[in-house]
C-alpha positions as CSV (number, residue, x, y, z in Angstrom):
1,Q,-15.3,-9.8,-4.5
2,V,-13.3,-6.9,-3.3
3,H,-12.8,-3.7,-5.2
4,L,-9.8,-1.5,-4.4
5,V,-9.1,2.1,-5.5
6,E,-5.8,3.8,-4.9
7,S,-5.2,7.5,-4.8
8,G,-2.6,10.0,-3.7
9,G,0.3,9.3,-6.1
10,G,2.2,11.9,-8.0
11,W,5.5,13.7,-8.2
12,M,7.6,14.7,-5.3
13,Q,11.1,16.0,-4.7
14,P,13.6,13.9,-2.7
15,G,13.0,14.4,1.0
16,G,9.3,15.2,0.5
17,S,6.2,13.3,1.6
18,L,3.2,11.8,0.0
19,I,0.2,9.9,1.4
20,L,-1.3,7.1,-0.6
21,S,-4.8,5.9,0.2
22,C,-6.5,2.6,-0.7
23,A,-10.3,2.5,-0.5
24,A,-11.8,-1.0,-0.3
25,S,-15.3,-2.1,-0.9
26,G,-16.9,-5.5,-1.1
27,N,-16.7,-8.7,1.0
28,M,-13.9,-8.7,3.4
29,L,-15.4,-11.0,6.0
30,G,-13.1,-13.0,8.2
31,A,-9.4,-12.6,8.5
32,Y,-7.5,-10.8,5.8
33,T,-4.3,-9.0,5.0
34,M,-4.3,-5.6,3.4
35,A,-1.0,-4.3,1.9
36,W,0.8,-1.9,-0.3
37,Y,3.2,-3.2,-2.9
38,R,5.3,-1.4,-5.5
39,Q,6.8,-2.1,-8.8
40,A,9.6,-0.1,-10.3
41,P,10.3,-0.3,-14.1
42,E,11.7,-3.7,-15.1
43,A,11.5,-4.9,-11.6
44,P,9.3,-7.4,-9.7
45,R,6.4,-6.2,-7.6
46,V,7.5,-6.2,-3.9
47,L,5.9,-5.7,-0.6
48,V,6.1,-2.3,1.1
49,A,3.9,-2.7,4.1
50,R,1.2,-5.1,5.2
51,F,-1.6,-5.1,7.8
52,A,-3.0,-8.3,9.2
53,S,-6.5,-8.2,10.6
54,S,-6.0,-11.3,12.8
55,D,-3.9,-9.4,15.3
56,G,-3.6,-5.9,14.0
57,S,0.1,-6.3,13.2
58,I,1.9,-4.3,10.6
59,K,5.0,-5.5,8.7
60,Y,7.3,-3.1,6.8
61,S,9.9,-3.8,4.2
62,E,13.5,-2.8,5.1
63,S,13.3,0.0,2.7
64,A,10.1,1.4,4.3
65,K,11.1,1.0,7.9
66,G,11.5,4.4,9.6
67,R,10.2,6.4,6.7
68,F,6.8,5.0,5.9
69,T,3.8,4.5,8.2
70,L,0.8,2.3,7.4
71,S,-2.5,2.9,9.0
72,R,-5.8,1.0,8.7
73,D,-9.2,2.7,9.2
74,V,-11.7,-0.1,9.6
75,A,-14.7,2.2,9.8
76,K,-13.7,3.9,6.5
77,N,-12.3,0.7,5.1
78,T,-9.2,2.4,3.9
79,L,-5.5,1.7,4.1
80,D,-3.2,4.7,4.1
81,L,0.6,4.8,3.5
82,Q,2.3,7.9,4.8
83,M,5.6,8.2,3.0
84,N,8.2,10.5,4.4
85,N,11.8,11.3,3.3
86,L,11.1,10.1,-0.2
87,R,14.1,9.0,-2.3
88,P,14.4,8.5,-6.0
89,D,14.5,4.8,-5.6
90,D,10.9,5.0,-4.2
91,T,9.8,5.8,-7.7
92,A,7.3,3.0,-8.7
93,V,3.7,2.2,-9.3
94,Y,2.2,1.5,-5.9
95,Y,-0.5,-1.2,-5.6
96,C,-3.0,-2.0,-2.9
97,K,-3.7,-5.7,-2.3
98,V,-6.2,-7.6,-0.2
99,T,-6.0,-11.3,0.6
100,T,-8.9,-12.9,2.3
101,L,-7.6,-15.8,4.3
102,I,-10.7,-18.0,4.4
103,S,-11.0,-18.2,0.6
104,G,-7.5,-17.5,-0.2
105,S,-8.6,-14.9,-2.8
106,T,-6.4,-12.0,-3.8
107,F,-7.5,-8.6,-5.1
108,W,-5.4,-5.8,-6.6
109,G,-6.1,-2.2,-7.2
110,Q,-5.2,-0.5,-10.5
111,G,-2.1,1.2,-9.1
112,T,-0.9,4.7,-8.6
113,Q,2.3,6.2,-9.9
114,V,4.8,7.8,-7.5
115,T,7.7,9.6,-9.0
116,V,10.5,11.0,-6.8
117,S,13.0,13.3,-8.6
118,S,14.5,16.7,-8.5
């Protein structure tokens, strides 16, 4: 079982920055992916950025490229998402997700709201 707690959401003006943090606890033995997703009102949940433990690679959505930076701290067991140059269409609930590849289990955090408006 993996428990995820997100923090760092809030309101920001367009062009501003926010840092989201996901703190993980529990069994993450073996290969896993750890990611941020977001869900805007009346829209599906979509990938923002993902870290793969197998090779340390990071994948970004097209919307996140060049503006967002994902960082994984293994010692602290956290996954941070630095979001710069925020736009109104970044407004969404942001969720942290872990998938453990050996068992195929998926775990979600409770989500944190990000609102970008003037």
